[in-house]
N, C-alpha and C positions, 0 to 999 in steps of 0.2 A: 641457363645455358653453359654454366660451369658446373653443371651437376655432378658427373662423375669425378671431377678432380677435387670438388669441395668434399664430396662425400669420403672419399678416401682420407683427405686429410683430416676431416673431424673424427673418422673413426680412430686413426692414430692418436689424436689427442684425448680420446676417451679412454684410452688403455689405462691411463693412470687414475681412474676413478673420477666421479663427479662429487662436488661439495653437496651438502644439505641445502635444499632450496630456500629454507627460511633466512639462511646466512646472507642472501644477497636479495632479500625481498624488497630492499629500499631502492632497488634499481628498476623495479616494475612500475608501471603507470598506476594511478588511482584507480580503484575498482577491482583489481585483479588479486589483491592480497587474500580475499576470502573465498576465491574459486578453488575447485579440488585441483590437486596438484597434477593428476594423472587420470587416464580412462584406461583400463586394463584391456586390450584387444590383440588381435593376432599381429604381428609385426609385418609392416608394409614399407615400402620404400617411397611411395608418391601418392598422388592424390587419384590416380586413375582408378584404382581398385575400389576406392571409397565411392566415386562417382558411378562406377558401373553398377556397384550393389545398389545404389540409390535408382538408377534407372531400371535395372531388373525388379526391384520392388514395386516400381510404378508401372510395370508392364511395357517398357520401352526396351526395344533390342539393344544389346550392350555393344553390338558391332558398330552403331552409329557414334560411338565415341572414338575419336581419333587420337592418335598419339603425336608426340613432337614432331617427328620426321613427316608424317602425313600432313600436318598442318603446315609445315615448311613447303612441301610440294604444292599444296593448295595456294598457299601465298604466292609462290611462283607462277602457277597457271593463271590466277586471278589478276595479279598485277601485270604480267606479259599480255594477257588477252585485252585488258583494259587500254594498255599503251598502243598496241598494235591496230585496235579498232579506231583510236584517235589519230593514229598515223594516217590510216586509210582516208580517214574524213577529212583531215588536213590536206590531203594529196601528197603526203611525204612518203619516202621510201620505206616500205614493209621490210624489206630485206636488210638494210642498213639498221633499222630499228630493233629488229630481231636480234641480229648480231651483237648491237651494242647492249642490248639487255643480257644477253649471253655473258658477254665480257664483264658486264656489272656484277652478275651473280657469282662468277667464278671469283672476281676481286673480293667480293662481299663474303665468301666461304672461307677465302685464304686470309682475308684481312682481318676477321674476328679471331683467328688463331694468333696471328702475328701481334695484334694490338695487346692481346692478353699476355703473350709471351714478354713484350717490351715493357708492360706494366709490372710484371713479376720480376723484373731485373734487379731493381733496387733491394727487394727483401731477400733475394737469392745472394746477393753480395754480402748483404748483412749477416744473414744465417748461415752461409755456406752451402745451403741446399738448392740445387737447380731443378728440383722436381717440377715446380710450378713453370718454370721456364720450357722444359722439355715436354711436358704433358699439360699443356693449356686448355683452357675452356675456350668459349667463343664469346666475344664483347660485341653487343649491338652497335656501339658507336664504331668500332673497328671495322665492322662490316658495311656500315653505311659510308663512311669515308673511303675506304677501298673500293666499294661500288661505284662511287661517283668517279674515283680516278680511273678505274676501268673502262667506263663508259666514255669518260673524256678521251682517254688514250685513242680507243677505236675510232670514235668520232673525228678526232683531229687528223689522225692518220689518212682516214677516207674523205676528209674534207666537208663533212657534213655539218650543219648547224647545231650548235651545243644547245642554246637556250630552249628553243621549241621542244627539244627532246625531253629535256629534264621537266619542263611543264607537263608533257604528257605522261610521265612516269610519277608524277607526284601523289595523285590519288592512290595509284597501285602501291607505291611504297608506304603510304599509311596503312592501307588494309594488310599489307604484308605483316607490318609491325604488329597489327591487331591479332593476326592469327598466330605469329611465332610466339607472342607473349602469353597467349592462351596456352600454347604448348608449354611453355616456361611453368605455368600454373600447376598444370597435370604433372609435370616432372618434378615439382616441389623446389625448384630453384628460384633464385631472385625473390626471396620471401622478404616480408616487412618486419617492422619492429613489434613487440607486443603491444596490444591495445586492449581496452575495455570496452570498446563500442561493439555495438550488437552485431555488425557485419565483420567481426574478426573472424578468421579462419584458423582452426587448429588443425595443422598437418599430422599424419600418422606416424606411428613409432618408426624410428629408423629412417625418417625423411631428414632432409638437411636441417629443416627448423629444429626438429625434435632433437637431433644430434647437437646442435648448437646449444640449445637451451639446456641439455642434460650437462654438457661440458662446463657450462657456466653455473650449474647448481641450481638451475630454476625448476627442474623436474627430474624425478629419477629416471635412470637408464631404462628404455623400453616403454616409455610413456608417449601420449600424445604431446605435441608441442603445447605451448600456451597460444592463446587467440592472438594472431598476428594481423597486421594490414596487409591485404592480398594485393601487394604493389604490382604484381604481374598484371592483374585484372586492371588495375589503375592505368598501366601503360597500354593495355589493350584499348581501353576507352580513349587514352590519348591519341593513339594511332587513328582510331575512327574520327575523333574530332579534328586532327590535322587533316585528314583526307577530306572531310566536308568543307573544312575552310578553304582548302586548296582547289576544291571543284568550283567554287564560286567565280573566280576570274576565267577558269576553263570553260565554264557554260557561257560567260560573256564573250568568248572568242579570242581571249588574250593569250599570246604565246611570247610574252616578253620577259620571262622569267618571275612573273608576279606569283604564279601558283607555287612553283617550287619554292620561291622565297618564303612565301606564308607556310607552306608545310614544315620547312626546316625552323622557321622562327617559333612557330607553335609546338613542335616537338622540342626544341631546345628549352624552352621557358618551362613546358610541363615536365621534362625530365628533370630539370635542375631541381624543382619542387618535390618531385617524387622521390628522388634520391635522399631527401631528408628523412623518408619513412622507411628507408630500406634496412634490413636487419642483418644481412650477410655482410660480414665484415671484410672478406676477401676481395676487396675492390680498389685499394690503393687510396690514400688520402695524402693531401698536401695542405697545410695551412687550415686544416679542419674541413676542406672541402674534399670531396671523393674525384677520382679521375673523370668520371662522367659529368660532375658539375664543372670542372675546368673545360672539358670540351664544350660543353653547353655555353659557357661563357665565351669561348673562342668563336663559336658560331654567331652567337647574338652580336659580338662586336664586328665581326666581318660584315654581317648584314647591315648593321647600322652604317659601318664605313662606306659600303656599296651605296646605300640609300643617300647618304649625304654627298657622294660624289655625282649621283645622277640627279640630285635635287635641283640644280640649276637648268638642266634640259627639261625636267619635269614642270618646271614653274615658267618655261620660257613661253610668251604668247604665239598662238598659231600665227603662221605667215598670213599678212592682209588683215589681221584682227586690230581694232582701233580700241585702245582703253581712253575713254573720255576724261577720267579722273586724272590721267597724267598728261593730257593734252586737250585742254577744254575748248579750243578754238571758237 
């Protein structure tokens, strides 16, 4: 999501030249030391041309390969369509549902930029450069939190129930994350740390991963990146998993906030773990945790506090129910 800003910054850092790769070999995971340092190919900026060539070689039309913005639009259509279908099925207002979704998407779009600008402020004051604040990328958590706020604002103004709405959008939100993170993979942003596992991905020359590895001296300038964890695809799979888990209470007819809480909890736990495998350093850190990990912890603590607050009512016996263990008569 921060592709353009990261690429400009890494190009500037590369102007001073890269150190030799063996000098920092000790920073690499076991199993990578014996691998070739680079593959000489034509310069490319992301994974899309590589996948397009693979599709063409196997007789698959390359126009089937979407870009980031096409996947973002697809996420909007799929998520909105599913939420509207559930609203009609529940007898809720389709008009208010669609308008609340529109407010959520506007908030998500703006919130992703604002979140990144705020996150870049400490570094801007420290270095004296406000380029990252004035030209931010987009943060997934910023979009999620601002989208929630936008929907809450609209529904509160029009006195519409909040909890059932968020349950209806839980599955669609998970699918949206899956689509958008796939777009991140095609764009080459949000890549992982080097790995010796067989599923490691080598990004093309002049991609963000390749520029970063060249800056650190892992590879020559203009080479393929080292194999890295495809953390974008991990998060896409996480979005699908969170959507599947949120669908369980929805199918059972529950509209009490369980579905959205399950989605948030699953995503926050998974995101916290995946952040430990991220290789892009431009994410903000405090006490060895990234900004996204702190947000994940905040969400998990909030969900736990809500569960503890609701625990007495959840454990209360239904009216007219007699517990013979407490009153043996």
